[in-house]
C-alpha positions in Angstrom: -27.4 21.5 17.6 -26.3 18.5 19.4 -26.8 16.1 16.7 -23.9 14.2 15.2 -22.5 15.1 11.5 -24.5 12.8 9.2 -21.1 11.5 7.6 -19.8 11.3 11.2 -22.4 9.9 13.1 -22.6 6.4 9.8 -19.1 5.8 11.3 -18.8 3.0 14.2 -16.5 3.6 17.0 -12.6 3.6 16.4 -11.9 -0.3 17.6 -8.5 0.9 18.1 -8.9 4.2 19.9 -9.1 2.1 23.3 -5.7 0.6 22.6 -4.2 3.6 21.6 -5.3 5.7 24.5 -4.1 3.1 26.5 -0.1 3.4 24.7 -0.5 6.8 25.2 -1.0 6.5 28.7 1.6 4.1 29.5 4.0 6.2 27.5 3.0 9.3 29.5 4.0 7.3 32.6 7.2 6.3 31.3 6.5 3.1 30.3 9.2 1.7 27.1 6.2 -0.3 24.7 7.1 -2.1 22.1 5.2 -1.3 19.5 4.1 -3.4 16.9 0.5 -2.0 16.6 0.7 0.8 13.5 2.2 -0.3 10.2 4.6 2.6 10.7 7.7 1.9 8.4 11.1 3.0 10.6 13.7 2.1 8.1 15.4 5.3 6.4 14.1 6.6 3.0 17.1 5.4 0.3 19.6 8.3 0.3 19.4 8.9 -3.5 15.5 9.3 -3.0 16.3 12.2 -0.3 19.2 13.8 -1.9 16.8 14.5 -5.3 14.4 16.2 -2.9 16.6 18.1 -1.6 18.5 18.8 -4.8 14.6 20.0 -6.4 13.5 21.8 -3.1 16.2 24.3 -3.5 14.7 25.5 -6.6 12.4 28.2 -6.1 9.7 27.8 -8.9 9.2 24.0 -7.4 8.0 25.9 -4.5 4.6 27.2 -6.5 1.4 24.8 -6.9 2.1 21.6 -8.7 -0.4 19.3 -10.8 -3.0 17.8 -9.1 -2.8 14.2 -11.3 0.7 14.5 -10.7 3.8 16.0 -12.4 4.4 14.1 -16.4 8.1 12.7 -15.3 6.2 11.0 -12.1 3.1 9.5 -14.4 5.5 8.4 -16.9 7.7 6.4 -14.3 4.9 4.6 -12.6 4.0 3.6 -16.2 7.9 2.3 -16.5 7.1 0.3 -13.4 3.9 -1.1 -14.4 5.6 -2.4 -17.7 9.2 -3.6 -16.2 7.1 -5.2 -13.1 3.9 -6.9 -14.7 4.4 -6.3 -18.5 1.2 -4.0 -18.2 1.3 -1.1 -20.4 -0.6 1.9 -19.2 -1.4 5.2 -21.0 0.5 8.0 -18.6 -2.5 10.9 -19.7 -5.3 8.6 -19.0 -4.9 5.6 -16.8 -2.1 7.0 -14.1 -2.9 9.6 -12.0 -1.0 10.5 -8.5 -2.0 10.0 -5.3 -1.1 11.7 -1.9 -0.5 8.3 -0.8 -3.1 4.8 -1.7 -5.4 5.8 0.8 -6.1 9.0 -0.2 -6.8 7.6 -4.0 -9.2 4.7 -2.6 -11.4 7.5 -0.4 -11.4 10.2 -3.1 -12.5 7.4 -6.5 -15.0 6.0 -3.8 -16.5 9.7 -3.6 -16.6 10.1 -7.1 -18.4 6.6 -8.0 -20.7 6.2 -4.9 -24.3 7.5 -4.9 -25.8 7.2 -1.6 -27.2 3.6 -0.7 -24.9 1.8 -3.2 -23.9 -1.4 -2.4 -20.0 -2.0 -2.4 -18.7 -5.4 -1.9 -15.9 -5.0 0.4 -13.6 -7.3 2.1 -13.7 -8.8 5.3 -11.0 -8.8 7.6 -10.0 -5.8 5.8 -8.3 -2.0 6.3 -10.5 0.2 7.3 -10.5 2.8 4.1 -11.9 -0.1 2.7 -14.8 -0.5 3.7 -15.3 3.0 5.3 -14.1 4.7 2.4 -17.1 3.8 0.6 -19.5 4.3 4.1 -18.5 8.1 4.4 -19.4 8.5 0.8 -22.9 7.5 1.7 -23.1 3.5 0.2 -24.1 0.7 1.8 -21.4 -2.2 2.9 -21.9 -5.8 2.3 -18.9 -7.5 3.6 -17.3 -10.4 2.2 -15.9 -12.6 4.6 -12.1 -13.6 3.1 -10.4 -16.0 5.7 -11.6 -19.6 6.0 -9.3 -20.6 9.8 -7.1 -18.0 8.7 -6.2 -18.7 5.5 -7.5 -17.3 2.3 -9.7 -19.5 -0.2 -10.1 -18.7 -3.5 -13.4 -20.9 -4.0 -15.5 -20.0 -1.0 -14.8 -16.0 -1.6 -16.2 -16.4 -5.4 -19.0 -18.5 -4.1 -19.8 -15.7 -1.5 -19.6 -13.1 -4.0 -21.9 -15.1 -5.6 -24.0 -14.8 -2.9 -23.4 -11.3 -2.5 -24.8 -10.1 -6.0 -27.4 -12.4 -5.7 -28.9 -11.5 -2.9 -27.8 -7.5 -3.2 -30.9 -5.4 -3.7 -29.7 -2.5 -6.1 -27.0 -5.0 -7.6 -23.4 -4.0 -6.6 -21.4 -1.5 -7.9 -17.8 -2.2 -7.2 -16.1 -4.8 -5.2 -12.4 -4.1 -3.0 -9.6 -6.8 -3.4 -6.3 -6.3 -1.6 -3.5 -8.7 -2.4 -1.0 -9.2 -0.5 -3.7 -8.1 1.9 -3.5 -5.6 4.7 -3.9 -7.5 7.6 -3.6 -10.6 6.8 -0.8 -11.3 4.7 -2.3 -13.4 2.0 -1.9 -13.4 -1.5 -4.0 -14.7 -4.1 -2.7 -15.6 -8.0 -3.5 -14.8 -11.7 -6.1 -17.6 -11.5 -8.1 -15.9 -9.1 -8.0 -12.8 -10.7 -9.3 -14.2 -14.2 -11.9 -15.4 -12.5 -12.6 -12.1 -10.7 -12.4 -10.1 -13.7 -15.1 -12.7 -15.6 -17.1 -12.1 -12.7 -16.6 -8.6 -12.6 -17.4 -8.3 -16.5 -20.7 -10.5 -16.2 -22.3 -8.6 -13.5 -21.0 -5.2 -15.2 -19.3 -4.6 -11.0 -15.9 -2.0 -10.7 -13.1 -3.7 -9.4 -11.0 -1.4 -7.1 -7.2 -3.4 -6.5 -4.5 -2.5 -3.6 -1.5 -3.7 -4.6 0.1 -1.4 -1.5 2.4 -4.4 -0.5 3.4 -5.5 -4.1 7.3 -5.6 -3.5 7.3 -6.6 0.3 6.7 -11.0 -0.3 9.3 -13.2 0.8 8.8 -17.0 0.1 7.8 -17.2 -4.0 7.2 -15.5 -6.8 6.3 -11.3 -6.7 2.4 -10.7 -6.1 1.0 -10.0 -9.4 -1.3 -7.0 -10.6 -5.0 -7.8 -11.3 -4.2 -5.8 -14.9 -2.0 -8.7 -16.0 -5.6 -10.4 -16.9 -6.5 -10.2 -20.4 -9.1 -7.0 -20.4 -9.0 -6.3 -16.6 -8.7 -2.8 -18.0 -12.3 -2.3 -19.0 -13.2 -3.0 -15.6 -10.4 -3.0 -12.9 -8.2 0.4 -11.6 -5.2 -0.2 -9.2 -3.7 1.8 -6.2 0.0 1.2 -5.3 1.8 3.2 -2.8 6.1 4.0 -2.3 5.4 4.0 1.4 6.7 1.0 2.0 8.7 -0.2 -1.5 10.9 2.2 -0.4 10.4 2.9 2.6 8.4 6.5 2.5 5.5 6.6 4.4 5.4 10.3 5.4 5.7 11.3 1.7 2.7 10.6 0.6 2.9 8.9 -2.4 1.0 6.8 -4.3 -1.0 6.2 -7.8 -4.1 4.6 -9.3 -4.2 3.8 -12.6 -6.6 1.2 -14.8 -9.5 2.0 -15.8 -9.4 5.2 -18.5 -13.5 6.1 -16.8 -12.3 5.7 -13.4 -9.1 7.7 -13.3 -10.7 10.2 -15.2 -13.6 10.1 -12.4 -10.4 10.4 -9.5 -9.0 12.7 -11.3 -11.7 15.1 -12.2 -12.7 14.9 -7.9 -9.1 15.8 -6.8 -9.1 18.9 -9.2 -11.6 20.3 -6.7 -10.2 19.1 -3.8 -6.1 19.5 -3.7 -2.9 20.5 -6.1 -1.1 17.7 -6.2 1.8 16.6 -4.0 4.3 18.9 -3.5 6.7 19.2 -6.7 9.9 18.4 -4.6 8.4 15.0 -3.6 7.1 13.7 -6.6 10.6 14.6 -8.6 12.4 12.7 -6.0 9.0 9.7 -6.8 9.8 9.6 -10.0 13.6 9.6 -9.4 13.0 6.5 -6.9 10.7 4.8 -9.5 13.4 5.0 -12.1 16.8 4.4 -9.6 18.3 1.5 -8.4 16.1 -1.2 -7.6 18.4 -2.9 -5.0 17.1 -0.5 -2.0 13.8 -2.6 -2.8 15.7 -6.0 -2.0 17.4 -4.3 1.2 14.0 -3.3 2.7 12.1 -6.6 1.7 15.1 -8.9 3.3 14.9 -6.5 6.9 11.1 -7.8 6.5 11.9 -10.7 6.2 14.4 -12.0 8.6 11.9 -9.9 11.1 9.6 -11.8 10.0 12.0 -14.8 10.7 13.0 -13.9 14.3 8.9 -12.9 15.1 7.9 -16.6 14.4 11.0 -18.0 15.5 10.9 -16.3 19.0 7.3 -16.2 19.5 7.2 -20.1 19.2 9.8 -20.3 21.5 7.6 -18.0 24.5 4.9 -20.5 23.8 2.7 -18.2 20.5 3.3 -19.4 17.1 3.0 -17.1 14.8 2.3 -18.4 11.0 4.7 -17.1 8.5 3.9 -14.5 6.7 3.9 -14.9 3.0 4.7 -11.1 2.4 3.4 -7.9 3.5 5.2 -5.9 6.7 2.6 -8.2 9.1 2.3 -11.3 10.7 -1.4 -12.4 11.1 -1.4 -14.8 14.5 -4.0 -16.7 16.2 -4.4 -15.5 19.9 -2.9 -17.9 22.1 -5.2 -20.4 22.9 -5.6 -19.9 26.6 -7.1 -16.1 25.6 -9.2 -17.0 23.0 -12.4 -16.8 25.2 -11.9 -13.3 25.8 -11.4 -12.0 22.5 -8.6 -9.9 20.5 -9.6 -6.8 22.4 -9.1 -8.2 25.8 -5.7 -9.6 25.1 -4.2 -7.0 23.4 -4.8 -5.0 26.6 -3.4 -7.6 28.6 -0.2 -7.8 26.2 0.1 -4.1 26.3 0.0 -3.8 30.1 2.0 -6.7 31.6 4.5 -6.9 28.9 4.5 -3.7 27.5 3.8 -5.1 23.9 1.1 -3.3 21.6 -0.1 -5.1 18.7 -3.4 -4.6 16.8 -7.0 -6.6 18.1 -8.3 -8.5 14.8 -11.9 -7.1 15.5 -10.9 -3.8 14.6 -10.5 -5.4 11.1 -13.9 -6.2 11.0 -15.8 -9.0 12.6 -14.8 -11.6 10.8 -11.1 -10.7 12.2 -12.0 -11.6 15.8 -9.9 -14.6 17.1 -6.6 -12.7 15.7 -4.0 -9.7 16.3 -2.3 -8.0 13.8 1.3 -7.6 14.4 3.4 -4.9 12.5 7.1 -5.6 11.8 8.2 -2.0 12.4 10.5 -3.2 15.5 14.1 -4.3 15.2 15.3 -7.7 16.3 16.6 -7.4 19.3 13.5 -5.6 20.7 11.1 -8.3 19.1 13.0 -10.9 21.1 12.2 -8.4 24.5 9.1 -8.8 23.3 9.0 -12.4 23.3 10.5 -12.3 26.5 6.8 -10.6 27.8 4.7 -12.5 25.5 6.0 -16.1 27.3 5.8 -14.7 30.9 1.9 -13.4 29.8 1.0 -16.9 28.5 3.1 -18.6 31.9 0.6 -16.2 34.0 -2.6 -16.7 31.3 -5.2 -18.2 34.3 -4.7 -15.6 36.5 -4.7 -12.5 34.1 -7.4 -14.0 32.4 -9.6 -14.1 35.7 -8.5 -10.6 36.5 -9.7 -9.3 33.3 -13.2 -10.8 33.7 -13.5 -9.4 37.0 -12.5 -6.1 35.7 -14.9 -6.1 33.1 -17.8 -7.3 35.1 
């Protein structure tokens, strides 16, 4: 009875657990942690969305069980969003399902389509649910390196996919892509998606696209949807979320859209597992999608302002942070004096010496080593305060590095 449970045994140790433990320990001791570690939006949900929730929750009938696949008005609202934003037509009845955030949708679709031993092609570095949703479901992972020197190279990525298919037994069942990317903030264009869809059709592989950061972009055109590629719905499904777009992370509202067979499989799995989000949350989510878009622009502008302050302040402190083109994260190389000890050690030193929390890149996969992720979830004053602490750490790099090595020995 002491042996670990099968699915738990398959999961590797949670890399972020040590940093989270230290954060909790320091906070308990009264230390004010400037926390760039978790991507937890700190902005208020727009008032008209909150008001719709309050209005709806006063109706007793909305307190009953809801619809697992999402109320019809919400699915129609998501179809309207895709038509306006991407020019993609979706059938609300067969090609859209509401999920409890994109993370839950990804995990349950993995359960729906994965047989024990199925090979899944997953990005690395990656948001953890992308690989481990399949691992929990009993699948086998083949990690695809997504970065070359910290930058996404579509040609190198497609070559890696070719090798993965050639050397995988059995043949891969599905692949995951996520642009704009968490954690790397990299972007992909429609030419890449067209090549990806052609590849998937050739090899009969499902494509699962995570587009949670579709509205958080800064310097160029809005990120595209993979479903804009002609014929993409034959092999692809896409996940979106209201968490970042409307500053609604705790509301847990997302969607899966696209291929009818995949949406049907997810719908069937979810019908056994839940009754959907609380109806007032779904009604408010529909109001968000159907309502004014100036709040989206305001949220985006806040992230851009924070990004610019972070890049400037850290640069003045001696840490060159590449400006992310999208998402609410910066993907930053470890400052040169600390590179030899790795992202976990550097994260611990920043936390202890500067009260600044970041996420070690290795927590997103082995190819994330050498980098850390910083969330744009602190205000500009706190960002500048963090930069002052970083400057002190960099100014004392040799002594701090040597002390860490001695303690680790």
